[in-house]
C-alpha positions in Angstrom: 5.6 -14.4 -19.8 8.0 -13.8 -16.9 10.7 -16.5 -16.5 11.9 -17.4 -13.4 15.4 -19.3 -12.6 15.2 -22.2 -10.4 15.1 -20.9 -6.7 17.2 -20.8 -4.5 20.0 -19.3 -6.9 22.2 -18.5 -3.7 22.4 -17.8 -0.3 24.1 -14.6 1.6 24.5 -13.3 4.9 21.3 -12.8 7.0 20.0 -16.3 5.6 18.9 -14.4 2.5 18.3 -16.3 -0.7 18.7 -14.4 -4.0 17.0 -15.2 -7.1 16.9 -14.2 -10.8 13.8 -13.6 -13.1 13.3 -12.3 -16.4 11.1 -9.3 -17.3 8.8 -9.4 -20.4 11.4 -7.3 -22.5 14.2 -10.0 -21.4 15.6 -7.8 -18.3 16.9 -10.2 -15.7 16.0 -9.0 -12.1 17.7 -10.0 -9.0 15.4 -10.3 -5.6 16.0 -11.8 -2.4 13.8 -12.7 0.5 14.6 -13.2 4.3 12.8 -13.3 7.4 9.7 -14.8 8.7 6.1 -13.5 8.9 3.8 -12.1 6.4 5.3 -10.7 3.1 6.4 -7.2 2.5 7.9 -6.5 -1.1 9.8 -3.4 -1.4 10.2 -1.8 -4.4 13.7 -1.2 -5.3 14.7 2.5 -4.2 17.5 4.7 -6.3 20.5 2.8 -4.9 20.5 -0.5 -3.7 22.7 -3.6 -4.0 21.2 -6.8 -2.6 24.6 -8.1 -1.6 26.2 -5.0 -0.6 23.6 -3.7 1.6 23.9 -6.9 4.3 27.4 -5.2 5.1 26.0 -1.6 5.1 26.1 0.3 8.6 23.3 2.4 6.9 20.9 -0.4 5.3 21.2 -3.6 7.6 19.3 -2.1 10.2 16.1 -1.9 7.9 16.9 -5.7 6.7 17.4 -7.0 10.3 14.4 -5.4 12.1 12.2 -5.7 9.0 12.9 -9.3 8.8 12.4 -10.1 12.3 8.4 -9.9 11.8 8.2 -10.4 7.9 8.8 -12.0 4.9 11.0 -9.3 3.2 11.4 -9.4 -0.3 13.6 -6.8 -2.2 15.1 -6.5 -5.7 17.6 -4.2 -7.3 15.9 -2.0 -10.2 17.3 -2.8 -13.9 20.5 -1.3 -14.4 21.0 -1.5 -10.7 23.3 -3.7 -8.3 23.2 -7.5 -9.2 20.1 -7.0 -11.8 21.2 -6.2 -15.6 23.1 -3.1 -16.3 22.6 -3.0 -19.9 19.2 -1.3 -20.4 17.7 1.2 -22.3 13.9 1.3 -20.9 13.5 3.1 -17.6 9.9 4.0 -18.3 7.2 3.3 -15.6 5.8 0.5 -17.8 9.4 -1.0 -17.6 9.5 -0.5 -13.7 6.2 -2.1 -13.6 7.6 -5.1 -15.5 10.6 -5.5 -12.9 8.1 -5.8 -9.7 6.0 -8.2 -12.1 8.9 -10.6 -12.7 9.7 -10.5 -8.6 6.0 -11.1 -7.7 6.0 -14.0 -10.3 9.3 -15.4 -9.5 8.7 -15.6 -5.7 5.3 -17.3 -6.5 3.3 -14.6 -4.4 -0.6 -14.2 -4.4 -1.1 -11.4 -2.1 1.4 -9.1 0.0 2.0 -6.3 1.5 3.8 -3.6 -0.6 6.5 -0.7 0.4 7.3 2.0 -1.7 10.6 4.2 -0.6 12.0 7.3 -1.9 12.2 8.2 -5.5 10.9 5.2 -7.1 7.8 5.1 -4.5 5.7 6.1 -7.7 5.9 2.3 -8.9 4.2 1.1 -6.1 1.5 3.4 -5.9 0.6 2.7 -9.5 1.0 -1.0 -8.9 -1.4 -0.6 -5.6 -4.2 1.4 -7.7 -4.0 -1.0 -10.9 -3.9 -4.7 -8.8 -6.1 -3.9 -5.7 -6.9 -7.7 -5.3 -3.2 -8.7 -4.9 -2.0 -5.6 -2.4 -3.4 -6.2 1.1 -1.6 -2.8 2.7 0.7 -0.3 1.1 3.6 1.2 3.0 5.1 4.3 1.9 8.3 6.0 3.4 10.0 9.3 2.1 7.9 8.9 -1.1 6.6 11.1 -3.7 3.8 10.5 -6.8 6.6 11.1 -9.2 8.8 13.7 -10.6 7.0 16.8 -12.6 8.8 18.2 -15.1 7.7 21.9 -14.1 10.3 23.1 -12.2 10.9 26.9 -11.5 14.0 28.5 -12.7 15.8 28.3 -9.6 14.6 24.4 -9.4 15.9 24.3 -13.0 19.6 25.5 -12.1 19.6 23.3 -8.9 18.7 20.1 -11.0 21.7 21.2 -13.5 23.9 21.2 -10.6 22.9 18.0 -9.6 23.5 16.2 -12.9 26.8 18.4 -13.6 28.1 16.5 -10.2 26.9 13.3 -11.4 28.6 13.5 -14.6 31.6 14.7 -13.2 32.2 12.4 -10.1 30.2 9.5 -10.1 32.6 7.2 -11.3 35.8 8.4 -9.6 37.5 6.7 -7.0 37.5 9.9 -5.2 34.3 10.3 -3.4 34.2 14.2 -3.3 31.5 15.0 -5.8 29.4 11.9 -4.2 29.8 13.3 -0.7 27.5 16.0 -1.4 24.8 13.4 -2.1 25.8 11.4 0.6 25.2 14.5 3.1 21.9 15.5 1.6 20.9 11.6 2.2 22.0 11.1 5.8 23.4 14.8 7.0 23.5 13.3 10.5 25.4 10.1 9.6 28.6 9.1 10.8 32.0 9.4 8.8 32.1 5.6 8.8 28.3 5.5 7.6 29.2 8.4 5.2 31.8 6.4 3.7 29.9 3.6 3.0 27.2 5.2 1.1 29.9 7.0 -1.0 31.4 3.6 -1.7 27.4 2.3 -2.6 26.8 4.9 -5.2 29.6 3.8 -7.4 28.8 0.5 -6.9 25.6 0.1 -7.5 24.8 1.5 -10.9 26.7 3.2 -13.7 26.6 7.2 -14.3 24.9 6.3 -17.6 22.3 4.7 -16.0 21.8 7.4 -13.3 21.4 10.2 -16.1 19.2 7.8 -18.1 16.7 6.7 -15.4 16.5 10.2 -14.0 15.6 11.6 -17.4 13.1 8.6 -17.8 11.2 10.0 -14.6 10.8 13.1 -15.3 7.3 14.0 -16.0 5.8 10.7 -14.6 3.8 11.7 -11.8 0.9 9.1 -10.8 -1.2 11.9 -8.7 -4.4 10.9 -10.6 -4.2 7.4 -9.4 -3.8 8.0 -5.8 -8.0 8.1 -5.2 -8.2 4.5 -6.7 -5.7 2.6 -4.1 -8.1 0.4 -2.2 -5.4 -0.6 0.4 -5.2 0.4 4.1 -1.9 2.7 3.8 0.4 3.7 6.1 2.8 6.8 5.1 5.8 7.4 7.3 7.8 10.5 6.4 10.9 12.4 8.0 9.8 16.0 9.0 13.0 17.6 8.3 13.8 15.4 4.9 15.6 17.6 2.3 15.8 15.2 -0.1 11.8 14.6 -0.3 10.0 17.5 1.2 7.5 16.5 4.0 4.4 18.1 1.9 4.8 14.9 -0.2 4.0 12.9 2.4 1.3 15.2 3.1 -0.3 15.2 -0.2 -0.2 11.4 -0.2 -1.8 10.8 3.0 -4.6 13.2 1.9 -5.2 12.1 -1.4 -4.9 8.1 -0.7 -8.4 7.2 1.1 -7.6 4.9 4.0 -4.2 6.6 4.6 -2.5 7.1 8.3 0.4 9.9 8.0 3.1 9.1 11.1 5.6 12.1 10.9 9.3 11.2 12.0 11.3 13.3 14.0 14.3 13.2 11.7 16.3 15.1 8.9 17.6 11.8 7.4 16.0 10.6 4.4 17.3 7.4 5.2 16.5 6.5 9.0 19.6 5.6 11.0 19.6 2.8 13.5 20.3 5.3 16.6 18.3 7.8 16.3 14.3 7.5 17.9 12.4 8.0 14.9 13.8 4.5 13.5 12.0 2.9 16.5 9.0 4.7 16.1 9.6 3.4 12.3 9.4 -0.2 13.3 6.9 0.1 15.9 4.4 1.4 13.3 5.1 -0.8 10.6 4.9 -3.6 13.0 1.5 -2.7 14.1 0.0 -1.9 10.3 1.5 -5.7 9.3 -0.1 -7.3 12.5 -3.5 -8.2 10.6 -1.3 -9.7 7.6 0.4 -11.7 10.2 -2.6 -12.8 11.6 -4.3 -13.5 8.3 -0.7 -15.7 7.3 -0.8 -17.6 10.8 -4.9 -18.3 9.7 -3.6 -19.4 6.4 -0.8 -22.0 7.8 -3.3 -23.9 10.4 -5.8 -23.9 7.4 -3.6 -26.2 5.8 -2.4 -27.9 8.8 -5.9 -28.8 9.6 -6.2 -31.1 6.6 -3.9 -33.6 8.6 -6.7 -34.1 11.3 -8.2 -37.2 11.2 -11.9 -37.2 10.6 -13.1 -37.7 14.1 -10.7 -35.0 15.2 -11.9 -32.6 12.5 -15.8 -33.6 13.7 -14.9 -32.8 17.1 -12.7 -29.5 16.4 -15.6 -28.0 14.2 -18.0 -28.5 17.0 -15.6 -26.5 19.5 -15.3 -24.0 16.9 -19.1 -23.5 17.3 -18.8 -22.8 20.7 -19.8 -25.9 22.6 -18.0 -26.9 25.5 -16.8 -30.7 25.9 -19.6 -32.3 27.5 -21.9 -30.8 25.1 -19.3 -32.2 22.1 -19.5 -35.8 24.1 -23.6 -35.7 24.4 -23.9 -35.0 20.7 -21.3 -37.4 19.4 -22.2 -40.2 22.0 -18.5 -40.0 23.1 -17.1 -39.7 26.7 -15.9 -36.4 27.8 -12.5 -38.0 28.1 -12.3 -39.4 24.6 -13.5 -35.6 23.6 -10.4 -34.4 25.6 -8.1 -36.9 24.1 -9.3 -35.8 20.6 -9.1 -32.3 21.5 -5.8 -32.7 22.7 -4.3 -34.7 19.7 -5.9 -32.0 17.6 -4.5 -28.7 19.1 -1.1 -30.5 19.0 -1.0 -31.5 15.4 -2.1 -28.1 14.7 0.8 -26.6 17.3 -1.8 -24.5 19.1 -2.1 -24.3 22.9 -4.5 -22.2 25.2 -7.3 -20.1 24.7 -5.8 -18.0 21.9 -4.4 -21.1 20.0 -7.6 -22.4 20.0 -9.5 -19.2 18.6 -6.9 -19.1 15.7 -7.6 -23.1 15.2 -11.6 -22.2 15.2 -10.9 -19.1 12.6 -8.5 -21.2 10.3 -11.3 -23.9 10.1 -13.9 -21.5 9.3 -11.5 -19.8 6.6 -11.0 -23.7 5.4 -14.7 -24.3 5.0 -15.6 -21.1 3.4 -12.7 -22.0 0.5 
């Protein structure tokens, strides 16, 4: 059973609430929520720190812009950020346990899920295994895992990366880490690069990086892609050197009901001032619109319980398409009385105009069917 701490545990910049939950193997996972709108759970990426990200010139625009139209829920991967660092198991099952802890700790039933970068295979596996919970899937700079079938040239490159990790990850001097920074955000300013240099050192230890990297090797979920039922949006930078564009093409081709949006960028992490970022936000906002409408309908369905029996009766007839005079005749009331009841009901529901009344009608139907 996943155990959660009382909520909220703390509040940080950006009206962010941080909580802590325990996984099945007793690892403490830090997770945070902020913003308003339908819930969007972001699977932890390779480098994250829930508190430090808010001061970041690389990540803050993600938090602010996505939080403007979603309830954004993030967490630090085991061994990273504010989550427990003293861990040994980085297997797929362990990573799914992290996600389960966050979902239960946040009290979520159905939600959109986003997989980003190297750990997007966790989101893919969860969406395939839990179609009843994932309303839609977003993939950004994603791939289906890390195959263990490199060419000799790729093996040499991997060995070079690992050598730099061991030599320079924990050093105050960022010389070795700058190589990773330039691969992630080649078009960044010097300020942005310095921040990302420091994020690497403070987000996790070199031991955890190596253990997690080793556990990922050979973990591929390609065989699960055809089982994903949620509508899927694949966003991928066309010149991303960390995760080749072909990885995004493969995901879009293999996942039913998936759509690919190429982004004109070579940054693995999109920067706030590049046009590709506006494309990313606009596409995601449109994609989340149906969940936003459902979330609004659910809230109205709850408010409907506060109407008087007569108000509820009249609103139900209006939802069936009857006009005020028809409602008045069917209930033996005056038109003015019908208008007063409808005005009071719509005021209680917080809706106005034709669009608001349509939303109230949809919420009433949803309530009656539940």
